[in-house]
C-alpha positions as CSV (number, residue, x, y, z in Angstrom):
1,M,0.0,0.0,0.0
2,P,1.2,3.6,-0.7
3,G,2.8,5.2,2.3
4,K,3.3,2.0,4.2
5,E,6.9,1.7,5.5
6,K,8.9,-1.4,5.1
7,P,9.6,-3.1,8.5
8,P,13.3,-2.8,9.6
9,A,15.6,-5.7,9.0
10,P,16.2,-8.0,12.0
11,K,19.4,-7.3,13.9
12,T,20.1,-10.9,14.8
13,A,22.8,-11.1,12.2
14,A,24.6,-8.0,13.5
15,K,24.4,-9.3,17.1
16,D,25.8,-12.6,16.0
17,A,28.7,-10.9,14.2
18,S,29.4,-8.8,17.3
19,A,29.5,-11.9,19.5
20,A,31.8,-13.5,17.1
21,D,34.2,-10.5,17.3
22,T,34.3,-10.7,21.1
23,P,37.7,-12.3,22.1
24,E,37.5,-15.4,24.2
25,G,39.2,-15.7,27.6
26,E,39.7,-13.1,30.3
27,R,41.6,-9.9,30.6
28,I,45.3,-10.4,31.3
29,A,45.2,-8.2,34.4
30,K,42.3,-10.2,35.9
31,V,44.2,-13.4,35.2
32,L,47.3,-12.1,37.0
33,S,45.2,-10.9,39.9
34,R,43.5,-14.3,40.3
35,A,46.8,-16.0,40.1
36,G,48.0,-14.0,43.1
37,I,50.7,-12.1,41.2
38,A,49.3,-8.7,42.1
39,S,46.1,-6.7,42.4
40,R,44.4,-5.9,39.1
41,R,45.6,-2.3,39.3
42,E,49.2,-3.4,40.1
43,A,49.1,-6.0,37.3
44,E,48.2,-3.2,34.9
45,R,51.2,-1.2,36.1
46,L,53.5,-4.2,35.5
47,I,52.1,-4.5,32.0
48,E,52.7,-0.9,31.2
49,L,56.3,-1.2,32.5
50,G,56.8,-4.0,29.9
51,E,57.4,-6.7,32.6
52,V,54.7,-9.1,31.3
53,K,55.0,-11.4,28.2
54,V,52.3,-13.5,26.6
55,N,53.6,-16.3,24.4
56,G,57.1,-14.8,24.4
57,K,55.9,-11.3,23.3
58,T,56.1,-8.3,25.6
59,I,52.8,-6.6,26.0
60,T,52.3,-2.9,27.1
61,S,48.5,-2.7,27.2
62,P,46.1,-4.5,29.6
63,A,43.5,-4.5,26.8
64,L,44.2,-8.2,26.0
65,N,42.3,-11.4,26.6
66,V,44.1,-14.6,27.3
67,T,43.1,-18.2,27.7
68,P,44.6,-21.1,29.6
69,K,46.5,-22.1,26.4
70,D,48.5,-18.9,26.5
71,K,51.9,-18.9,28.2
72,I,52.3,-15.9,30.5
73,T,55.5,-14.8,32.3
74,V,56.1,-11.9,34.7
75,R,59.7,-10.7,35.0
76,G,60.7,-14.0,33.3
77,E,58.8,-16.2,35.8
78,P,56.0,-18.4,34.4
79,V,52.5,-17.7,35.7
80,G,50.6,-20.9,36.6
81,Q,46.9,-21.5,36.7
82,P,45.0,-19.7,39.4
83,E,44.6,-21.5,42.7
84,P,41.3,-21.7,44.4
85,P,40.6,-18.6,46.6
86,R,42.1,-18.8,50.1
87,L,41.6,-16.6,53.1
88,W,43.7,-16.2,56.3
89,L,43.0,-14.3,59.5
90,Y,46.1,-12.6,60.9
91,Y,46.7,-10.8,64.2
92,K,48.8,-7.9,63.0
93,P,51.1,-6.7,65.9
94,E,51.7,-3.0,66.5
95,G,54.8,-1.7,64.7
96,L,54.5,-3.5,61.4
97,V,53.7,-1.8,58.0
98,T,50.8,-3.2,56.0
99,S,52.5,-3.1,52.6
100,A,54.7,-5.4,50.5
101,S,57.7,-3.0,50.9
102,D,58.5,0.1,52.9
103,E,60.6,3.1,51.6
104,K,61.8,3.7,55.1
105,G,63.0,0.1,55.6
106,R,60.5,-0.7,58.3
107,D,59.3,-4.3,58.9
108,T,56.1,-5.3,57.1
109,V,53.5,-7.8,58.0
110,F,54.7,-9.9,55.0
111,D,58.2,-10.2,56.6
112,H,56.7,-12.0,59.6
113,L,54.3,-14.5,58.1
114,P,55.0,-18.3,58.4
115,E,57.4,-19.6,55.8
116,D,54.9,-22.0,54.3
117,M,52.5,-19.2,53.3
118,P,52.0,-18.5,49.6
119,R,52.1,-15.0,48.2
120,V,49.2,-13.1,49.7
121,M,47.7,-9.7,49.7
122,S,46.0,-7.8,52.5
123,I,42.4,-6.9,52.4
124,G,42.3,-3.4,53.6
125,R,45.0,-2.0,55.9
126,L,45.9,-1.3,59.5
127,D,48.3,1.6,60.2
128,L,51.7,1.2,61.8
129,N,50.4,1.9,65.4
130,S,47.3,-0.2,65.1
131,E,46.9,-3.9,65.8
132,G,44.4,-6.7,65.4
133,L,42.6,-8.5,62.7
134,L,44.0,-8.3,59.1
135,L,42.6,-10.5,56.3
136,L,45.0,-12.0,53.8
137,T,44.2,-13.7,50.5
138,N,45.9,-15.2,47.6
139,D,43.2,-14.1,45.2
140,G,43.1,-10.6,43.8
141,E,39.4,-10.8,42.8
142,L,38.4,-11.8,46.3
143,K,40.5,-8.9,47.7
144,R,38.7,-6.5,45.4
145,K,35.2,-7.7,46.3
146,L,35.7,-7.6,50.0
147,E,37.2,-4.1,49.8
148,L,34.3,-2.7,47.8
149,P,32.3,0.0,49.7
150,S,29.1,-1.7,48.5
151,T,30.0,-4.8,50.6
152,G,29.1,-2.6,53.6
153,W,30.7,-4.9,56.2
154,L,31.0,-3.5,59.7
155,R,34.5,-3.4,61.1
156,K,34.7,-3.2,64.9
157,Y,37.6,-1.9,67.0
158,R,38.4,-1.7,70.7
159,V,39.8,1.8,71.3
160,R,41.5,3.1,74.3
161,V,41.5,6.9,74.6
162,K,43.1,9.3,77.0
163,G,40.3,11.2,78.7
164,N,36.9,10.6,80.1
165,P,34.4,11.0,77.3
166,T,30.7,11.5,78.0
167,E,27.7,10.6,75.8
168,P,27.2,14.1,74.6
169,E,30.8,14.4,73.6
170,I,30.8,11.3,71.4
171,E,27.3,11.9,69.9
172,P,28.7,13.8,66.9
173,L,30.6,10.7,65.9
174,R,27.3,8.8,65.7
175,K,25.8,11.4,63.4
176,G,28.9,11.8,61.1
177,I,31.5,14.5,61.2
178,T,33.8,16.4,58.7
179,V,37.5,16.5,59.6
180,D,39.9,18.5,57.4
181,G,37.5,18.4,54.5
182,D,36.9,14.6,54.8
183,R,33.3,13.6,55.6
184,F,33.2,10.6,57.9
185,Q,30.1,8.4,57.9
186,P,28.2,7.8,61.2
187,M,30.1,5.5,63.5
188,E,28.8,3.1,66.1
189,V,30.4,4.2,69.3
190,K,29.9,2.6,72.8
191,I,31.6,3.7,76.0
192,D,32.6,0.5,77.7
193,R,34.3,1.8,80.8
194,H,36.3,4.6,82.4
195,Q,39.4,3.8,84.4
196,G,41.8,6.3,85.6
197,A,42.9,8.7,82.9
198,N,41.7,6.4,80.1
199,A,38.5,5.0,78.7
200,W,37.8,2.0,76.5
201,L,35.3,2.4,73.6
202,T,34.0,0.0,71.0
203,V,33.8,1.6,67.6
204,G,32.2,0.3,64.4
205,L,32.9,1.6,60.9
206,R,31.5,0.7,57.5
207,E,34.2,2.7,55.6
208,G,38.0,2.8,56.0
209,K,39.5,6.2,55.4
210,N,43.1,6.8,56.4
211,R,43.5,7.0,60.3
212,E,39.7,7.6,60.5
213,I,39.2,6.7,64.1
214,R,42.3,8.5,65.4
215,R,41.3,11.7,63.4
216,A,37.7,11.6,64.5
217,M,38.6,11.1,68.2
218,N,41.2,13.9,68.0
219,H,38.5,16.1,66.5
220,I,36.4,15.8,69.7
221,G,39.3,16.2,72.0
222,L,40.4,12.6,72.7
223,T,43.7,11.0,72.0
224,V,43.8,7.3,70.9
225,N,46.6,5.4,72.7
226,R,45.6,1.9,71.6
227,L,43.5,0.6,68.7
228,I,42.7,-3.0,68.0
229,R,40.5,-4.3,65.2
230,I,38.5,-7.2,66.5
231,S,36.3,-8.0,63.5
232,Y,35.9,-7.5,59.7
233,G,32.4,-8.4,58.7
234,P,31.8,-12.0,59.8
235,F,35.5,-12.7,60.4
236,R,36.6,-12.2,64.0
237,L,39.9,-12.0,65.9
238,N,38.7,-14.6,68.5
239,E,41.6,-16.3,70.3
240,L,44.4,-15.3,67.9
241,Q,47.6,-14.0,69.5
242,P,49.8,-11.3,68.0
243,G,51.7,-12.7,64.9
244,E,49.5,-15.8,64.6
245,V,47.6,-16.8,61.4
246,E,44.6,-19.0,60.9
247,E,43.5,-20.2,57.5
248,L,39.8,-20.7,56.9
249,K,38.9,-24.0,55.4
250,P,37.7,-23.7,51.8
251,R,34.3,-25.0,52.7
252,V,34.0,-22.4,55.5
253,L,35.0,-19.7,53.1
254,R,32.4,-20.7,50.6
255,E,29.8,-20.8,53.4
256,Q,30.7,-17.3,54.5
257,L,30.1,-16.1,50.9
258,G,26.8,-17.9,50.7
259,L,27.9,-20.6,48.2
260,A,27.9,-23.8,50.3
261,D,25.4,-26.6,50.9
262,P,23.4,-25.3,53.9
263,E,23.4,-28.8,55.4
264,E,27.2,-29.0,55.6
265,A,28.8,-28.1,58.9
266,P,31.9,-25.9,58.9
267,K,35.3,-27.6,59.7
268,P,37.7,-26.1,62.2
269,V,40.5,-23.8,60.8
270,R,44.1,-24.8,60.7
271,K,46.4,-22.6,62.8
272,L,49.9,-21.6,61.7
273,A,52.6,-20.6,64.2
274,P,54.6,-17.4,63.6
275,R,57.9,-17.8,61.8
276,P,60.6,-18.8,64.3
277,G,63.1,-16.2,65.3
278,K,61.1,-13.3,63.9
279,T,60.9,-10.0,65.9
280,G,58.4,-7.2,65.7
281,T,55.5,-9.0,67.5
282,R,54.3,-7.9,70.9
283,A,53.1,-9.5,74.0
284,P,49.8,-11.4,73.6
285,G,47.1,-8.8,73.0
286,P,43.6,-8.5,74.2
287,G,41.2,-11.4,74.1
288,E,38.2,-9.2,73.5
289,D,35.1,-10.3,71.7
290,R,35.8,-14.0,72.0
291,A,32.5,-15.2,70.7
292,K,32.9,-18.0,68.2
293,P,32.1,-17.2,64.5
294,A,28.5,-17.5,63.6
295,T,27.6,-21.0,62.3
296,R,24.4,-20.0,60.6
297,T,24.7,-21.3,57.0
298,L,23.6,-19.2,54.1
299,K,21.7,-20.7,51.2
300,P,23.6,-21.2,47.9
301,G,23.7,-18.2,45.7
302,E,22.7,-15.6,48.3
303,G,26.1,-13.9,47.7
304,L,28.0,-11.1,49.3
305,K,25.2,-8.6,49.3
306,Q,22.8,-10.6,51.4
307,L,25.7,-11.7,53.7
308,S,26.5,-8.0,54.2
309,D,23.0,-7.1,55.1
310,T,22.8,-10.0,57.6
311,W,26.1,-9.1,59.3
312,Q,25.2,-5.4,59.5
313,K,22.3,-6.4,61.7
314,A,24.2,-9.1,63.6
315,T,27.2,-6.9,64.5
316,R,24.9,-4.3,66.1
317,A,24.2,-6.7,69.0
318,P,25.2,-5.2,72.5
319,A,28.6,-6.1,73.8
320,S,29.1,-8.9,76.4
321,K,28.4,-7.9,80.0
322,G,31.7,-9.5,81.0
323,D,33.9,-7.0,79.2
324,R,36.4,-5.5,81.7
325,P,39.0,-3.0,80.5
326,A,42.2,-2.6,82.3
327,T,44.8,0.2,82.6
328,G,48.4,0.7,81.5
329,R,50.2,-0.1,78.3
330,S,50.2,-3.8,79.0
331,S,46.5,-3.8,80.0
332,R,43.8,-5.6,78.2
333,P,40.6,-4.1,76.7
334,P,37.2,-5.5,77.8
335,G,36.8,-9.3,77.2
336,P,37.7,-12.7,78.6
337,M,41.4,-13.6,79.1
338,P,43.0,-15.3,76.0
339,R,43.9,-18.9,76.0
340,S,47.5,-19.8,76.6
341,G,49.5,-20.1,73.4
342,P,52.7,-19.1,71.7
343,R,54.0,-15.7,72.7
344,S,56.2,-13.3,70.8
345,G,58.7,-10.7,71.7
346,G,58.3,-6.9,72.1
347,P,57.0,-4.6,69.4
348,K,59.1,-3.4,66.5
349,K,59.0,0.3,66.5
350,G,58.3,2.0,63.3
């Protein structure tokens, strides 16, 4: 009929051609990250520096897909197939730097790990003068996922401050404050106990800006003289002593990420002793928050988002009534006494 437009041609052929043009495999930086060589961003830097070869040819751009058939080397060393993701809980002592190397020559946490540990990366950081739970992994993708702000996991700290704060004084921290142009999200702050010139607080964060707790406390007139991270989402310090490491069983790790059979019970973790003869660890730290990790099993496929929501609610539970802070540098924050175990030497000053 006159004026009737011809229907447009189907786009199926174009879509098929586009799919055919898509290279198979995964991006080279992602493969290096999953193999534990470096984080994805660090892997891209290595590529740009010309330190990565694929099938004998140096590459300078991360815009390349590779498959298991490709032979990859970094600085002349062959890259094997990625291992399954692994996760360790580490009690970082005070006086160690959370980085692979330090321009000032200070000891790092990686200098003090057991000799049988593979190459690992830290999930998040703890500054030189802080101690407590640090997560380590061999998988760059797992590191990236657990560090994403969208994960929203609550990180809890026991904080000793010089001074005797009152509820009105700490209320601004619960509402969120701005320090030197940085906006800090609302914190969960609980005054545990005053003793002498000090007070013990329990602080919960859902972000991790540089020295956030110390800067926030200083902003309201308090000085932090001890800071211990006791949990990171569902993972807790429990009975770890300074310098000790515990690896989560693969099945437990899958359960914590909501991927395991809900009828399977978690297995206990394997504990690794600190490397013999190493210094830089301090006397056994506090045994606060000794509650065992939650054993509620998530259904398969629930994923990180649902786990994050669950733990945001779970970690808001009130602290144990048995918490008792002590005084002095060698004192313990609130919590039951730790079990006996291997002890380490004095702290390595940074």
